[in-house]
C-alpha positions, -999 to +999 in steps of 0.1 A: +518+029+383+489+056+368+475+039+330+486+065+302+448+065+292+441+085+322+463+114+309+451+135+280+470+150+255+473+185+250+450+185+220+424+164+242+430+187+270+424+220+249+392+205+234+379+195+272+387+225+286+368+241+254+337+217+260+336+228+298+336+262+287+307+254+261+286+236+287+288+263+316+277+291+286+248+267+276+243+263+311+238+297+324+219+306+292+197+278+299+191+284+338+183+322+328+156+310+302+138+291+325+142+312+355+157+292+376+189+313+378+187+357+377+213+379+360+214+399+395+230+364+413+269+359+408+260+320+400+252+332+366+282+357+358+303+324+374+293+303+351+297+326+320+334+335+338+339+296+334+322+296+300+349+324+285+378+309+306+375+276+287+369+290+255+400+315+257+424+288+266+409+269+236+409+294+211+446+305+226+455+270+219+438+272+181+455+306+174+415+319+169+417+349+177+383+363+169+372+337+194+394+348+216+386+380+210+344+377+217+351+354+243+377+378+261+348+406+262+321+384+274+345+376+306+353+410+310+316+419+310+309+391+336+336+395+360+326+434+359+287+424+366+298+401+392+319+431+412+290+451+410+264+427+420+290+417+452+297+451+460+264+460+456+252+477+496+225+451+507+188+469+513 
């Protein structure tokens, strides 16, 4: 039998997902600022997509609609940029 403490309640899960999103956003910005990652790389946008998704899910759980809207926009921008980068013909 699996111990109960290994399972997260709904509130704990939502908070954990939100923290993962926050960390992804901060990691993307840190790596970009330190020139360890370029905005022209899909990984930068993947981290932003993960960040957006985590914070969107957390905002939905909290019914925090301003936060939901800004992170939805951020996620759409990240997906759009990643698609353009991936589709860009190689030189």
